[in-house]
Backbone as CSV, one residue per row, in Angstrom:
resi,resn,N_x,N_y,N_z,CA_x,CA_y,CA_z,C_x,C_y,C_z
1,UNK,1.042,-1.351,0.274,-0.086,0.259,0.017,0.869,1.048,0.062
2,UNK,0.324,2.205,-0.675,1.273,3.414,-0.388,0.154,4.983,-0.320
3,UNK,1.174,5.498,0.327,0.292,7.025,0.544,1.069,8.094,-0.025
4,UNK,0.158,8.891,-0.295,0.862,9.815,-1.333,0.866,11.424,0.324
5,UNK,2.051,11.875,-0.569,2.021,12.966,1.112,2.305,14.443,0.130
6,UNK,1.976,15.618,0.361,1.309,17.002,0.223,1.125,17.346,0.726
7,UNK,2.214,18.424,0.588,1.644,19.947,1.148,1.391,20.440,0.980
8,UNK,0.908,21.829,1.337,0.990,23.163,0.880,2.195,24.262,1.532
9,UNK,2.757,24.215,1.534,4.546,24.704,2.434,5.641,24.170,1.695
10,UNK,5.392,24.011,0.630,6.295,22.963,-1.009,5.526,23.284,-2.120
11,UNK,6.228,23.487,-3.457,5.413,24.356,-3.896,5.118,23.195,-4.847
12,UNK,3.883,23.620,-5.476,3.339,21.989,-5.881,3.579,21.114,-7.274
13,UNK,3.740,20.125,-6.943,3.624,19.532,-7.867,3.291,19.723,-9.539
14,UNK,3.898,20.564,-10.383,3.897,20.989,-12.039,3.389,19.670,-12.774
15,UNK,3.655,18.247,-12.792,2.561,17.410,-13.410,2.522,16.726,-12.602
16,UNK,2.362,15.178,-13.277,1.458,13.917,-12.877,1.880,13.768,-11.990
17,UNK,2.561,13.993,-10.549,3.254,13.317,-9.803,3.138,14.032,-8.134
18,UNK,3.252,13.532,-7.637,2.866,13.932,-5.995,4.262,13.966,-5.552
19,UNK,4.464,15.250,-4.450,5.326,15.903,-3.774,6.391,14.344,-3.007
20,UNK,5.362,13.314,-2.400,6.111,12.576,-1.846,4.931,10.941,-1.470
21,UNK,5.704,9.758,-2.076,4.765,8.897,-1.151,5.791,8.077,-0.736
22,UNK,5.338,7.546,0.652,5.143,6.187,1.364,4.992,4.737,1.269
23,UNK,5.735,4.815,0.491,5.344,2.559,0.976,6.595,1.971,1.431
24,UNK,5.880,0.891,1.882,7.466,-0.081,2.118,7.981,-0.002,3.333
25,UNK,7.384,1.771,4.635,8.406,2.032,5.396,9.825,3.240,5.036
26,UNK,9.435,3.345,3.788,10.518,4.288,3.058,9.409,5.461,2.909
27,UNK,10.040,6.599,2.380,9.750,7.493,1.462,9.590,8.124,1.174
28,UNK,9.531,8.446,-0.575,9.976,8.950,-2.168,10.169,9.539,-2.627
29,UNK,11.141,10.848,-1.923,10.845,12.203,-2.132,10.564,12.800,-4.017
30,UNK,9.705,13.265,-4.960,9.819,13.761,-5.866,11.151,14.393,-6.012
31,UNK,11.533,15.107,-7.232,12.677,16.028,-7.167,12.553,17.600,-7.285
32,UNK,13.334,17.942,-6.089,13.338,19.619,-5.174,14.194,20.610,-5.893
33,UNK,13.217,21.840,-6.573,13.790,22.301,-7.295,13.170,23.543,-6.388
34,UNK,14.492,24.680,-6.605,15.002,26.459,-5.565,13.457,27.136,-5.616
35,UNK,11.830,27.188,-6.201,10.918,28.121,-6.116,10.496,27.211,-4.436
36,UNK,10.249,28.484,-4.587,9.450,29.235,-3.549,7.942,28.567,-2.816
37,UNK,7.124,28.188,-2.319,6.220,27.983,-2.145,5.237,29.613,-2.163
38,UNK,5.466,29.978,-1.067,4.772,31.218,-0.826,4.563,31.936,-1.656
39,UNK,6.054,32.812,-3.178,5.412,32.831,-3.954,5.444,32.820,-5.202
40,UNK,5.879,31.602,-5.574,5.692,30.806,-6.605,7.001,31.141,-7.720
41,UNK,7.477,32.154,-7.369,8.857,31.900,-7.739,10.262,31.350,-8.150
42,UNK,10.969,31.155,-8.981,11.808,30.448,-9.007,13.238,31.789,-7.656
43,UNK,14.075,30.699,-7.544,15.493,31.040,-6.635,16.060,31.136,-7.629
44,UNK,16.823,32.053,-8.387,17.793,31.937,-9.164,19.189,32.716,-9.413
45,UNK,19.913,32.531,-9.320,21.229,33.734,-9.645,22.388,33.532,-8.739
46,UNK,21.964,32.765,-7.854,22.620,32.465,-6.450,22.769,31.046,-5.511
47,UNK,24.094,30.204,-6.421,23.457,28.682,-6.663,23.682,28.307,-5.107
48,UNK,24.535,28.950,-4.103,24.123,28.932,-2.259,22.263,28.966,-1.994
49,UNK,22.041,30.239,-3.134,20.304,30.198,-2.583,19.133,29.587,-2.980
50,UNK,19.760,29.122,-3.972,19.059,27.801,-4.520,18.982,26.552,-4.066
51,UNK,20.241,25.848,-3.924,20.322,24.932,-3.124,19.794,25.238,-1.651
52,UNK,19.646,26.458,-1.062,19.219,25.767,0.474,17.226,26.378,-0.251
53,UNK,16.833,26.936,-0.788,15.581,26.796,-1.344,14.837,25.094,-1.330
54,UNK,15.996,24.615,-2.298,15.780,23.465,-2.592,16.098,22.451,-1.561
55,UNK,16.239,22.679,-0.275,16.385,21.420,0.738,14.819,22.458,2.100
56,UNK,15.228,23.657,2.384,13.703,23.618,2.786,12.953,23.516,1.997
57,UNK,12.585,23.315,1.030,11.365,22.427,-0.130,11.350,21.248,0.434
58,UNK,12.311,20.336,0.641,12.543,18.403,0.827,12.459,19.138,2.648
59,UNK,12.856,19.881,3.381,12.399,19.612,4.598,11.028,20.072,5.136
60,UNK,10.464,20.805,4.490,9.024,21.101,4.437,8.259,19.075,4.487
61,UNK,8.492,18.987,2.851,7.756,17.614,2.644,8.662,16.419,3.989
62,UNK,10.124,16.456,4.116,9.935,15.667,5.448,9.186,15.136,6.509
63,UNK,8.936,16.927,6.595,8.406,17.335,7.579,6.292,16.263,7.974
64,UNK,6.002,17.267,6.741,4.512,16.001,6.373,4.529,14.921,6.325
65,UNK,5.513,14.479,6.545,5.775,12.471,6.051,5.846,12.273,7.530
66,UNK,5.626,13.343,8.806,6.383,13.351,10.015,7.671,12.768,10.375
67,UNK,8.837,13.281,9.411,10.075,12.576,9.061,10.998,14.107,9.569
68,UNK,12.433,13.882,9.245,13.538,14.652,9.198,14.516,14.216,8.702
69,UNK,15.550,15.240,8.232,16.676,14.758,7.273,18.055,13.767,7.973
70,UNK,17.339,13.193,9.272,17.884,11.898,9.975,17.471,10.513,9.784
71,UNK,16.190,10.524,8.719,15.805,10.098,8.405,16.033,8.914,7.094
72,UNK,16.426,10.133,6.385,16.952,10.450,4.754,18.060,9.278,4.743
73,UNK,18.156,7.828,3.892,19.127,7.166,3.423,19.939,7.784,2.621
74,UNK,19.342,8.136,1.447,19.449,8.244,-0.303,19.297,9.450,-0.888
75,UNK,20.449,10.187,-1.512,19.845,11.770,-2.154,20.927,11.924,-3.506
76,UNK,20.377,12.019,-4.277,20.681,12.972,-5.597,20.514,13.792,-6.054
77,UNK,21.497,14.464,-6.462,21.751,16.049,-7.250,22.530,16.166,-7.921
78,UNK,21.009,16.864,-9.001,21.244,17.055,-10.032,22.037,18.598,-10.599
79,UNK,23.064,18.199,-11.006,23.388,20.105,-11.596,23.406,20.481,-12.532
80,UNK,23.362,21.144,-13.245,23.595,21.453,-14.525,24.975,22.419,-14.830
81,UNK,25.226,22.243,-14.116,27.463,22.731,-14.483,27.913,22.381,-13.016
82,UNK,28.677,20.878,-13.163,29.582,21.161,-11.896,30.272,21.466,-11.296
83,UNK,30.494,22.627,-11.462,31.107,22.851,-10.740,31.244,24.421,-9.806
84,UNK,29.352,24.189,-9.709,28.602,24.404,-8.445,28.534,23.728,-7.508
85,UNK,29.157,22.358,-8.095,29.682,21.363,-6.785,29.941,21.704,-5.267
86,UNK,30.928,22.366,-5.345,31.556,22.838,-3.705,30.384,23.557,-3.210
87,UNK,30.212,24.427,-3.708,29.231,25.318,-3.366,27.640,24.902,-2.726
88,UNK,27.255,23.881,-3.942,25.710,23.382,-3.537,26.120,22.487,-2.423
89,UNK,27.214,21.402,-2.395,27.973,20.536,-0.876,28.137,21.395,0.367
90,UNK,28.328,22.707,0.119,28.724,23.567,1.581,27.003,23.555,2.450
91,UNK,26.610,24.209,1.123,25.515,24.823,1.540,24.016,23.096,1.916
92,UNK,24.465,22.257,1.058,23.060,20.942,1.792,24.325,20.369,2.452
93,UNK,25.218,19.995,3.058,25.692,19.732,4.036,25.360,20.177,5.687
94,UNK,24.737,21.455,5.286,24.766,22.333,6.541,23.041,20.938,7.263
95,UNK,22.540,20.215,6.342,20.850,19.792,6.455,20.927,18.245,7.199
96,UNK,23.123,18.175,7.631,22.594,16.383,7.612,23.896,16.350,9.066
97,UNK,23.603,15.732,10.537,24.284,16.225,11.435,25.410,14.831,11.804
98,UNK,25.000,14.051,11.108,26.073,12.849,11.274,24.936,10.964,10.130
99,UNK,26.211,10.527,10.214,25.466,9.470,9.979,24.835,9.553,8.304
100,UNK,24.987,10.388,7.617,25.586,11.056,6.246,24.607,9.971,4.957
101,UNK,22.969,10.355,4.675,23.102,9.317,3.730,24.026,9.203,2.512
102,UNK,23.619,7.827,1.544,23.938,7.517,0.307,24.238,8.901,-0.646
103,UNK,24.532,9.065,-1.233,24.367,10.040,-2.372,25.090,9.704,-3.492
104,UNK,24.314,10.436,-4.604,25.409,9.841,-6.083,24.813,11.787,-6.412
105,UNK,26.445,12.934,-7.573,25.588,13.916,-7.831,26.097,13.416,-9.116
106,UNK,25.608,14.371,-9.692,25.965,14.515,-11.365,25.150,15.244,-12.550
107,UNK,26.421,15.866,-13.371,26.131,17.066,-13.826,25.026,16.171,-15.089
108,UNK,23.732,17.523,-15.612,22.238,16.564,-16.499,22.540,18.411,-17.566
109,UNK,22.352,18.097,-19.000,21.931,18.540,-20.240,21.456,20.475,-19.715
110,UNK,20.007,19.617,-18.655,19.069,20.404,-18.293,17.876,19.758,-17.093
111,UNK,17.450,21.002,-16.517,16.124,20.397,-15.309,15.520,21.350,-16.010
112,UNK,14.088,21.218,-15.105,12.993,21.502,-15.584,13.240,23.182,-14.716
113,UNK,12.280,23.912,-15.239,12.453,25.456,-15.549,13.356,26.039,-16.164
114,UNK,14.853,25.400,-16.340,16.248,25.992,-16.457,16.522,25.981,-14.766
115,UNK,16.060,25.233,-14.314,17.329,25.466,-13.167,18.596,25.222,-12.948
116,UNK,18.783,25.211,-11.937,21.009,24.679,-12.192,21.110,23.964,-11.322
117,UNK,19.688,23.488,-10.200,19.806,22.587,-9.467,18.610,21.537,-9.240
118,UNK,18.428,20.641,-8.669,17.340,19.601,-8.427,17.896,18.815,-7.612
119,UNK,17.013,18.449,-6.694,17.287,17.361,-5.325,16.322,16.525,-5.077
120,UNK,16.517,15.305,-5.203,15.380,14.507,-4.227,16.319,13.308,-3.537
121,UNK,15.500,12.268,-2.581,15.915,11.766,-1.145,14.767,10.880,-1.050
122,UNK,15.804,10.162,-1.173,14.475,8.588,-0.359,14.908,8.314,1.628
123,UNK,13.574,8.380,2.057,13.904,8.182,3.280,12.824,7.199,3.615
124,UNK,14.067,6.818,4.984,13.868,5.750,6.101,12.560,6.443,6.935
125,UNK,11.151,5.421,7.061,10.080,6.465,7.988,10.622,5.757,9.301
């Protein structure tokens, strides 16, 4: 059985998907981009600010599922420019305290709405 997780405190899906789905003891979050849910505007121009918005969106969805970053077991980071890796990693790292999740970071040719970073996570409920 699966449970759909959605919150008004994170960006609404821009396609036929849910913000997250809980199934089999896990919570699978859809990729988050630097979209401010309060204004509907993209955060652009500063990769650190973009990454912070992405992580805040993830934090809100995790909270809606009743968990936090300590439950995250796997993340995937998608960047349009690997030159941004160190700055993204710096912000990303502030959200995890110990027992870091498994992760991959890949450069892609494009992301939704032309953003520079997208992050998805899988967490243990």
